[in-house]
ROLOMI-737848 format. One record per residue (C-alpha): residue in one letter; residue number from 1; x, y, z. Coordinates in steps of 0.2 Angstrom, whole numbers. Layout:
BEGIN
{res=A	n=NUM	u=X	v=Y	w=Z}
...
This chain:
BEGIN
{res=M	n=1	u=64	v=-298	w=-251}
{res=A	n=2	u=54	v=-314	w=-252}
{res=P	n=3	u=43	v=-317	w=-237}
{res=R	n=4	u=53	v=-332	w=-229}
{res=P	n=5	u=70	v=-323	w=-228}
{res=L	n=6	u=61	v=-307	w=-223}
{res=S	n=7	u=53	v=-317	w=-208}
{res=R	n=8	u=70	v=-323	w=-203}
{res=A	n=9	u=77	v=-305	w=-204}
{res=L	n=10	u=63	v=-298	w=-193}
{res=A	n=11	u=68	v=-309	w=-179}
{res=A	n=12	u=80	v=-295	w=-174}
{res=Y	n=13	u=65	v=-284	w=-169}
{res=R	n=14	u=58	v=-297	w=-157}
{res=E	n=15	u=66	v=-292	w=-140}
{res=P	n=16	u=54	v=-283	w=-129}
{res=A	n=17	u=59	v=-269	w=-117}
{res=A	n=18	u=51	v=-272	w=-100}
{res=G	n=19	u=51	v=-253	w=-96}
{res=R	n=20	u=43	v=-248	w=-112}
{res=S	n=21	u=30	v=-262	w=-110}
{res=I	n=22	u=25	v=-257	w=-93}
{res=A	n=23	u=24	v=-238	w=-99}
{res=E	n=24	u=12	v=-244	w=-113}
{res=L	n=25	u=2	v=-253	w=-101}
{res=V	n=26	u=1	v=-239	w=-88}
{res=L	n=27	u=-3	v=-226	w=-102}
{res=S	n=28	u=-18	v=-238	w=-108}
{res=L	n=29	u=-25	v=-243	w=-91}
{res=V	n=30	u=-24	v=-226	w=-81}
{res=P	n=31	u=-34	v=-217	w=-95}
{res=F	n=32	u=-47	v=-231	w=-96}
{res=V	n=33	u=-50	v=-230	w=-77}
{res=A	n=34	u=-51	v=-211	w=-77}
{res=L	n=35	u=-63	v=-211	w=-91}
{res=W	n=36	u=-74	v=-224	w=-83}
{res=A	n=37	u=-74	v=-213	w=-67}
{res=G	n=38	u=-77	v=-198	w=-77}
{res=M	n=39	u=-92	v=-206	w=-85}
{res=W	n=40	u=-99	v=-210	w=-67}
{res=I	n=41	u=-96	v=-192	w=-62}
{res=A	n=42	u=-104	v=-185	w=-78}
{res=L	n=43	u=-119	v=-197	w=-76}
{res=T	n=44	u=-121	v=-191	w=-58}
{res=I	n=45	u=-118	v=-172	w=-60}
{res=V	n=46	u=-120	v=-167	w=-78}
{res=G	n=47	u=-130	v=-179	w=-88}
{res=Y	n=48	u=-130	v=-195	w=-98}
{res=W	n=49	u=-125	v=-186	w=-114}
{res=L	n=50	u=-108	v=-182	w=-107}
{res=A	n=51	u=-106	v=-199	w=-101}
{res=L	n=52	u=-109	v=-206	w=-118}
{res=L	n=53	u=-97	v=-194	w=-126}
{res=L	n=54	u=-84	v=-200	w=-114}
{res=A	n=55	u=-88	v=-218	w=-118}
{res=V	n=56	u=-80	v=-215	w=-135}
{res=P	n=57	u=-62	v=-213	w=-129}
{res=A	n=58	u=-65	v=-226	w=-115}
{res=A	n=59	u=-69	v=-238	w=-129}
{res=G	n=60	u=-53	v=-234	w=-138}
{res=F	n=61	u=-43	v=-237	w=-123}
{res=L	n=62	u=-52	v=-253	w=-120}
{res=V	n=63	u=-47	v=-259	w=-137}
{res=R	n=64	u=-29	v=-254	w=-133}
{res=L	n=65	u=-29	v=-265	w=-118}
{res=F	n=66	u=-36	v=-279	w=-128}
{res=L	n=67	u=-21	v=-277	w=-140}
{res=I	n=68	u=-9	v=-277	w=-126}
{res=Q	n=69	u=-17	v=-293	w=-121}
{res=H	n=70	u=-15	v=-299	w=-139}
{res=D	n=71	u=4	v=-295	w=-138}
{res=C	n=72	u=4	v=-306	w=-122}
{res=G	n=73	u=-3	v=-320	w=-132}
{res=H	n=74	u=12	v=-318	w=-144}
{res=G	n=75	u=24	v=-317	w=-130}
{res=S	n=76	u=30	v=-300	w=-135}
{res=V	n=77	u=26	v=-289	w=-119}
{res=F	n=78	u=39	v=-297	w=-107}
{res=R	n=79	u=53	v=-309	w=-110}
{res=T	n=80	u=45	v=-323	w=-100}
{res=Q	n=81	u=29	v=-332	w=-106}
{res=R	n=82	u=24	v=-334	w=-88}
{res=A	n=83	u=24	v=-315	w=-85}
{res=N	n=84	u=15	v=-313	w=-102}
{res=N	n=85	u=2	v=-325	w=-98}
{res=W	n=86	u=-3	v=-318	w=-81}
{res=L	n=87	u=-4	v=-301	w=-87}
{res=G	n=88	u=-15	v=-307	w=-102}
{res=R	n=89	u=-26	v=-316	w=-89}
{res=I	n=90	u=-29	v=-300	w=-79}
{res=L	n=91	u=-32	v=-290	w=-95}
{res=G	n=92	u=-44	v=-303	w=-101}
{res=V	n=93	u=-56	v=-299	w=-86}
{res=I	n=94	u=-57	v=-281	w=-92}
{res=T	n=95	u=-59	v=-286	w=-110}
{res=L	n=96	u=-71	v=-300	w=-106}
{res=T	n=97	u=-60	v=-312	w=-115}
{res=P	n=98	u=-54	v=-329	w=-108}
{res=Y	n=99	u=-36	v=-327	w=-111}
{res=D	n=100	u=-29	v=-345	w=-112}
{res=H	n=101	u=-44	v=-350	w=-123}
{res=W	n=102	u=-42	v=-336	w=-134}
{res=R	n=103	u=-23	v=-338	w=-135}
{res=R	n=104	u=-25	v=-356	w=-142}
{res=T	n=105	u=-38	v=-350	w=-155}
{res=H	n=106	u=-29	v=-335	w=-160}
{res=A	n=107	u=-13	v=-346	w=-163}
{res=L	n=108	u=-24	v=-357	w=-175}
{res=H	n=109	u=-29	v=-341	w=-184}
{res=H	n=110	u=-11	v=-336	w=-187}
{res=A	n=111	u=-7	v=-354	w=-192}
{res=G	n=112	u=-20	v=-355	w=-205}
{res=S	n=113	u=-24	v=-338	w=-210}
{res=G	n=114	u=-28	v=-337	w=-229}
{res=N	n=115	u=-30	v=-356	w=-231}
{res=L	n=116	u=-47	v=-359	w=-239}
{res=C	n=117	u=-47	v=-376	w=-231}
{res=R	n=118	u=-45	v=-370	w=-213}
{res=R	n=119	u=-58	v=-356	w=-212}
{res=G	n=120	u=-69	v=-355	w=-196}
{res=I	n=121	u=-58	v=-352	w=-182}
{res=G	n=122	u=-53	v=-334	w=-176}
{res=D	n=123	u=-58	v=-326	w=-193}
{res=V	n=124	u=-73	v=-317	w=-202}
{res=A	n=125	u=-83	v=-330	w=-210}
{res=T	n=126	u=-80	v=-328	w=-229}
{res=L	n=127	u=-88	v=-339	w=-243}
{res=T	n=128	u=-81	v=-341	w=-261}
{res=V	n=129	u=-92	v=-336	w=-275}
{res=R	n=130	u=-95	v=-354	w=-279}
{res=E	n=131	u=-100	v=-358	w=-261}
{res=Y	n=132	u=-112	v=-344	w=-261}
{res=G	n=133	u=-120	v=-349	w=-277}
{res=E	n=134	u=-122	v=-367	w=-270}
{res=R	n=135	u=-132	v=-361	w=-255}
{res=S	n=136	u=-151	v=-361	w=-254}
{res=P	n=137	u=-159	v=-344	w=-255}
{res=W	n=138	u=-161	v=-345	w=-236}
{res=G	n=139	u=-143	v=-349	w=-234}
{res=R	n=140	u=-138	v=-335	w=-245}
{res=L	n=141	u=-149	v=-323	w=-235}
{res=R	n=142	u=-142	v=-328	w=-219}
{res=Y	n=143	u=-124	v=-325	w=-226}
{res=R	n=144	u=-130	v=-308	w=-232}
{res=V	n=145	u=-137	v=-304	w=-215}
{res=Y	n=146	u=-121	v=-310	w=-206}
{res=R	n=147	u=-110	v=-299	w=-218}
{res=S	n=148	u=-121	v=-283	w=-216}
{res=A	n=149	u=-112	v=-269	w=-206}
{res=P	n=150	u=-125	v=-268	w=-192}
{res=V	n=151	u=-122	v=-286	w=-188}
{res=L	n=152	u=-104	v=-288	w=-192}
{res=F	n=153	u=-98	v=-272	w=-182}
{res=G	n=154	u=-113	v=-269	w=-170}
{res=I	n=155	u=-123	v=-284	w=-164}
{res=G	n=156	u=-111	v=-297	w=-168}
{res=P	n=157	u=-96	v=-291	w=-158}
{res=F	n=158	u=-107	v=-287	w=-143}
{res=F	n=159	u=-114	v=-304	w=-144}
{res=V	n=160	u=-96	v=-312	w=-145}
{res=F	n=161	u=-88	v=-303	w=-131}
{res=V	n=162	u=-103	v=-303	w=-119}
{res=L	n=163	u=-111	v=-320	w=-122}
{res=Q	n=164	u=-101	v=-331	w=-134}
{res=H	n=165	u=-85	v=-329	w=-123}
{res=R	n=166	u=-93	v=-336	w=-108}
{res=L	n=167	u=-92	v=-353	w=-115}
{res=P	n=168	u=-77	v=-361	w=-125}
{res=I	n=169	u=-88	v=-362	w=-141}
{res=G	n=170	u=-80	v=-374	w=-153}
{res=F	n=171	u=-68	v=-381	w=-140}
{res=M	n=172	u=-80	v=-389	w=-128}
{res=G	n=173	u=-72	v=-406	w=-128}
{res=A	n=174	u=-54	v=-400	w=-132}
{res=G	n=175	u=-47	v=-401	w=-114}
{res=R	n=176	u=-49	v=-393	w=-97}
{res=L	n=177	u=-38	v=-378	w=-101}
{res=H	n=178	u=-52	v=-370	w=-112}
{res=W	n=179	u=-65	v=-373	w=-98}
{res=V	n=180	u=-53	v=-367	w=-84}
{res=S	n=181	u=-49	v=-352	w=-93}
{res=T	n=182	u=-67	v=-347	w=-98}
{res=M	n=183	u=-74	v=-351	w=-81}
{res=G	n=184	u=-60	v=-343	w=-71}
{res=T	n=185	u=-62	v=-327	w=-82}
{res=N	n=186	u=-81	v=-328	w=-79}
{res=A	n=187	u=-79	v=-329	w=-60}
{res=A	n=188	u=-67	v=-314	w=-60}
{res=I	n=189	u=-78	v=-304	w=-72}
{res=L	n=190	u=-93	v=-308	w=-60}
{res=A	n=191	u=-84	v=-302	w=-45}
{res=G	n=192	u=-78	v=-286	w=-53}
{res=A	n=193	u=-95	v=-282	w=-60}
{res=L	n=194	u=-103	v=-285	w=-43}
{res=G	n=195	u=-91	v=-274	w=-34}
{res=L	n=196	u=-93	v=-260	w=-46}
{res=A	n=197	u=-112	v=-262	w=-46}
{res=Y	n=198	u=-112	v=-261	w=-27}
{res=A	n=199	u=-101	v=-246	w=-27}
{res=V	n=200	u=-111	v=-236	w=-40}
{res=G	n=201	u=-127	v=-245	w=-42}
{res=F	n=202	u=-132	v=-258	w=-54}
{res=G	n=203	u=-141	v=-247	w=-66}
{res=T	n=204	u=-127	v=-234	w=-66}
{res=F	n=205	u=-115	v=-248	w=-69}
{res=L	n=206	u=-124	v=-254	w=-84}
{res=M	n=207	u=-127	v=-237	w=-91}
{res=I	n=208	u=-108	v=-234	w=-90}
{res=H	n=209	u=-101	v=-251	w=-95}
{res=L	n=210	u=-112	v=-257	w=-109}
{res=P	n=211	u=-109	v=-242	w=-120}
{res=I	n=212	u=-90	v=-245	w=-118}
{res=I	n=213	u=-91	v=-263	w=-122}
{res=F	n=214	u=-103	v=-260	w=-137}
{res=L	n=215	u=-92	v=-247	w=-145}
{res=G	n=216	u=-75	v=-256	w=-140}
{res=S	n=217	u=-80	v=-273	w=-147}
{res=G	n=218	u=-87	v=-265	w=-163}
{res=A	n=219	u=-70	v=-255	w=-166}
{res=G	n=220	u=-60	v=-271	w=-162}
{res=V	n=221	u=-69	v=-281	w=-174}
{res=W	n=222	u=-68	v=-267	w=-187}
{res=L	n=223	u=-49	v=-267	w=-185}
{res=F	n=224	u=-48	v=-286	w=-187}
{res=Y	n=225	u=-59	v=-286	w=-202}
{res=I	n=226	u=-49	v=-273	w=-211}
{res=Q	n=227	u=-33	v=-282	w=-207}
{res=H	n=228	u=-38	v=-297	w=-219}
{res=Q	n=229	u=-54	v=-292	w=-228}
{res=F	n=230	u=-47	v=-281	w=-243}
{res=E	n=231	u=-48	v=-283	w=-261}
{res=S	n=232	u=-31	v=-290	w=-265}
{res=T	n=233	u=-30	v=-301	w=-249}
{res=H	n=234	u=-22	v=-318	w=-251}
{res=W	n=235	u=-32	v=-335	w=-250}
{res=D	n=236	u=-27	v=-352	w=-257}
{res=A	n=237	u=-32	v=-370	w=-255}
{res=D	n=238	u=-21	v=-383	w=-245}
{res=D	n=239	u=-11	v=-388	w=-260}
{res=R	n=240	u=-5	v=-371	w=-265}
{res=W	n=241	u=-6	v=-362	w=-248}
{res=Q	n=242	u=11	v=-356	w=-241}
{res=H	n=243	u=12	v=-349	w=-223}
{res=H	n=244	u=24	v=-335	w=-226}
{res=D	n=245	u=16	v=-329	w=-242}
{res=A	n=246	u=-1	v=-329	w=-234}
{res=A	n=247	u=5	v=-320	w=-219}
{res=L	n=248	u=13	v=-306	w=-229}
{res=H	n=249	u=1	v=-304	w=-243}
{res=G	n=250	u=-15	v=-309	w=-234}
{res=S	n=251	u=-14	v=-295	w=-221}
{res=S	n=252	u=-15	v=-277	w=-224}
{res=Y	n=253	u=-5	v=-261	w=-219}
{res=Y	n=254	u=-19	v=-250	w=-211}
{res=D	n=255	u=-11	v=-233	w=-212}
{res=L	n=256	u=-21	v=-223	w=-199}
{res=P	n=257	u=-19	v=-206	w=-193}
{res=A	n=258	u=-6	v=-205	w=-179}
{res=P	n=259	u=-18	v=-204	w=-164}
{res=L	n=260	u=-28	v=-219	w=-170}
{res=R	n=261	u=-12	v=-228	w=-174}
{res=W	n=262	u=-6	v=-226	w=-156}
{res=L	n=263	u=-23	v=-230	w=-149}
{res=S	n=264	u=-24	v=-246	w=-160}
{res=A	n=265	u=-6	v=-251	w=-154}
{res=N	n=266	u=1	v=-251	w=-172}
{res=V	n=267	u=-10	v=-267	w=-175}
{res=G	n=268	u=-13	v=-259	w=-193}
{res=I	n=269	u=5	v=-264	w=-197}
{res=H	n=270	u=-3	v=-281	w=-199}
{res=H	n=271	u=7	v=-288	w=-213}
{res=V	n=272	u=22	v=-287	w=-203}
{res=H	n=273	u=14	v=-294	w=-187}
{res=H	n=274	u=8	v=-309	w=-196}
{res=L	n=275	u=25	v=-312	w=-204}
{res=A	n=276	u=34	v=-310	w=-187}
{res=S	n=277	u=21	v=-310	w=-173}
{res=R	n=278	u=34	v=-309	w=-158}
{res=I	n=279	u=38	v=-291	w=-162}
{res=P	n=280	u=31	v=-280	w=-149}
{res=H	n=281	u=18	v=-267	w=-155}
{res=Y	n=282	u=30	v=-252	w=-152}
{res=R	n=283	u=43	v=-259	w=-162}
{res=L	n=284	u=33	v=-262	w=-178}
{res=P	n=285	u=36	v=-244	w=-184}
{res=E	n=286	u=55	v=-248	w=-184}
{res=V	n=287	u=52	v=-262	w=-197}
{res=L	n=288	u=43	v=-250	w=-208}
{res=R	n=289	u=57	v=-237	w=-206}
{res=D	n=290	u=70	v=-250	w=-210}
{res=Y	n=291	u=61	v=-259	w=-224}
{res=P	n=292	u=52	v=-245	w=-234}
{res=E	n=293	u=45	v=-256	w=-247}
{res=L	n=294	u=33	v=-263	w=-234}
{res=R	n=295	u=25	v=-246	w=-232}
{res=T	n=296	u=16	v=-248	w=-249}
{res=L	n=297	u=12	v=-266	w=-248}
{res=N	n=298	u=-7	v=-269	w=-245}
{res=R	n=299	u=-8	v=-251	w=-239}
{res=L	n=300	u=-26	v=-245	w=-234}
{res=T	n=301	u=-30	v=-227	w=-229}
{res=L	n=302	u=-45	v=-224	w=-217}
{res=R	n=303	u=-55	v=-218	w=-232}
{res=Q	n=304	u=-50	v=-233	w=-243}
{res=S	n=305	u=-55	v=-245	w=-229}
{res=L	n=306	u=-73	v=-240	w=-229}
{res=R	n=307	u=-75	v=-247	w=-247}
{res=C	n=308	u=-70	v=-264	w=-240}
{res=V	n=309	u=-86	v=-267	w=-231}
{res=A	n=310	u=-94	v=-271	w=-248}
{res=L	n=311	u=-82	v=-285	w=-252}
{res=T	n=312	u=-90	v=-301	w=-246}
{res=L	n=313	u=-85	v=-316	w=-257}
{res=W	n=314	u=-69	v=-323	w=-263}
{res=D	n=315	u=-67	v=-325	w=-281}
{res=E	n=316	u=-56	v=-340	w=-284}
{res=D	n=317	u=-54	v=-336	w=-303}
{res=K	n=318	u=-50	v=-318	w=-301}
{res=R	n=319	u=-41	v=-321	w=-284}
{res=R	n=320	u=-48	v=-306	w=-275}
{res=L	n=321	u=-63	v=-302	w=-264}
{res=V	n=322	u=-78	v=-296	w=-273}
{res=P	n=323	u=-95	v=-289	w=-268}
{res=F	n=324	u=-111	v=-299	w=-269}
{res=R	n=325	u=-116	v=-291	w=-286}
{res=A	n=326	u=-101	v=-299	w=-294}
{res=A	n=327	u=-108	v=-317	w=-290}
{res=A	n=328	u=-115	v=-327	w=-304}
{res=P	n=329	u=-133	v=-321	w=-309}
{res=Q	n=330	u=-140	v=-338	w=-303}
{res=A	n=331	u=-133	v=-335	w=-286}
{res=A	n=332	u=-142	v=-318	w=-284}
{res=L	n=333	u=-156	v=-316	w=-272}
């Protein structure tokens, strides 16, 4: 089925079930709180090594809470947008994400994903081979550093969630909503952090929470990266870009093992999500069941996804992502 009629057909899956949505929230929030408390107990009684081990699943549940917030932004948790928005704002305090500001930028990502003329908002910065070749040696070095794994999945995500989200970067003059959202979230984060720091001690709070944020932000960015940065992804300039084609063919199906699929709230079924973003995450597997042809489209396994890290440039002639070594010799550092 062509992307546009498929998008219309998928509207049948958009209806959320309030009971299921609440259950998904509880199954994400309660384990996160329990693991946070477990890290505190482990740090106090056993040792920091156990706390760090518990930080790994805690970060996983933090990612899941962010993805429920993500569903709120698409209006797919509850039937009313008001309920979605208030839940999203509350979760934004936990995920360090100003919900209303993020919701606007994420909508721009969906509206222009795969459009070479609309890069730079809510995406991983990607140069074409030609653009890379036209940069100065210093410019190419900066891009190489940015696209390196330690920066892209470690330092960068931590910087974005802890520091960059504290101001409406890129939207400083775009209206009061972005400022109210960001400053309101900042105030709530500060109040929550001070309360926890008072309860367990400032140093203890940092020893518990910082590893969770570091691991969770890195895992979240990894998921987002794999959703669009794969060899056969879809990019076009304005004159050729079509929204439905870019949505379906520019997003991957990240076929993860069942536990990781659940923990990542089915966000790996991203080609369906971009084509019909109002579908609740727990209904996305229904689409794959009813449209089996989508199970093989843009499919990536966990092992295959690791090779995507080396894909750094969009080759407009070959129409695929390529590694640095595929750039013209004169562009090589």
